C-alpha positions, 0 to 999 in steps of 0.5 A: 573235722577229721571225723568229718573227712572220713566220712566223706572219704567212705562215702557217708550214708548220710542224705546230704554227703556228696557221692564222690569217692576215691572208687569214683575217681578212679573209674573216671581215670579209667573212663578218660584214659587215652582221651586226656593228657597225663600231665607232666610233674616237673621240679622247679629249682627256683621255687624249690630255693625260695621255699627251702623245700622241694616244689614241683609243678603239675602242669595241666596246661599241657592239656589239649585245651591248655587247662585241667577242665578237660578231665571233668567235662570229658568224664562227664559227658562219657558217663552219659548214655548215647541218647541223653548225649546226642541231644546236645550239650550246654553249659556255663562257663568263664572260659576254660570249662566251656573250651572243655565242653566244645573240645569234648563234644567235637571229638564225640560228634555232638552239639554244644552250646556255651553261655558265657558272661561278658566279663569272659576274655575274648581270647577265651570266647574265640578259642571256644567258637574255633571249636565249633560251639554255638556262644551265647553271651549272657549277662555280667556274671557267671549267675547270668550265665547259668539262667541262660543254661537253665532256660535251655536245659530243656532241650539240651542236656547240662554239663555243670563246671564244677558242682557235679560228681562226674566233673569232681571225679574227672578233676580228682585224676589230677590227685591220683597222678601227683600221688603216683608221681611223688611218694613223699607228697606233703602239700598241694597247692591248688586254685580254688573257684567253685571247688571242682578242682580243689575238691576233686583232688582232695578226695584223691589225695586224702584217701590215698595219703591222709596226712597230706595238706591241701590248700585252696588259692584264690584271689581277694576279689570275689573268692566265692568259696572262701566266702561260703565256707566262712558263712558255713553255707553257699552265699552270694559273691559279687563277681568282680574283673580280675587277673585270675578271671577263671576263678571268678563266678558263685559256687551256686547257692543250692552247691550239692557236692563241691561246698562240702568237699571244700569245707571239710577236706581243705586245710586252708584257703589262701587269698591273693591280691592282684599284684601277688597274682602278676608276679605269679605269672611273671614268674612263671613266664621267666623262671619256669618258662611256662605260659600261665593264666591268672588262675594257673599262677596262684600257687606259684604266687602264694609261695612267692608272697609267703602266704603258705608255709610248707614242710616237705614236697609240695605240688603246685597245679598249673591249671591252666595257660589260656591268658590273652597274649597281649595282657601277658606280655603287659604283665611280663614287662612289668617285672622289675619296675 
């Protein structure tokens, strides 16, 4: 496993190795600088006491769209030439990536079409519509939405939600910031879905500090990357309704980038129940004074549930805060029942 990590980080010449390395992430940081927020890494006294180790929260909720996805989308779009960009953009999304593409498209003055399934929460759909993007609701899964993207890609330029080298590099800029802000970093807890966030962070962190453990956190309901790694190849997984809706959807049976990164660079994957995710959301609100959506709260939830063993300073990625306000209020109100 160590040999494979080394091969990936040094950009192996093997044909199937994904084209993402530390240099790509450093270029992404330069490209998106000033267009995305360099988010704070804040100490959590409550979680540090619970874990008996220093725990810090990386607040991607502070991005203009309330989620980390802006990094990857902005990098991928800025990497396009003007002619390709002006054709118009199209993507499939469980909500936050679509919002990121819509925001970046508006900032750059180009049209965008966002394809989503009927499982995407209404508040996320409306937030995308408010940014001026065209909305298409298709089917009941991310795969259904992706099929619509493929149909439209003959005339529009697709911006993949995760399985794209420039998207992964953009998300990896979070890893650069964490290593700079927390020199004694030992562990990173990162939400795991299609693997763009986890893969990008793992490349950056392990290139700079190979000893750091990167642990992917997902939900028990429809954890596609976990199923793929267990099978040794991308597999189809039924998408289910979950509090961690941003972590839903498949990784694509022809995955080119993120499966390999996650398979060889993640040190572990932890799955959480819906009750545990809800507890993470409650803790974020009551103890950290942060509004975190289900996907954004899974790192906190893993610590609270005792699902991870921490050995030193830990960074927890709070990936997004775009939860339906009524749902959030209900979950928080259920505490201590």
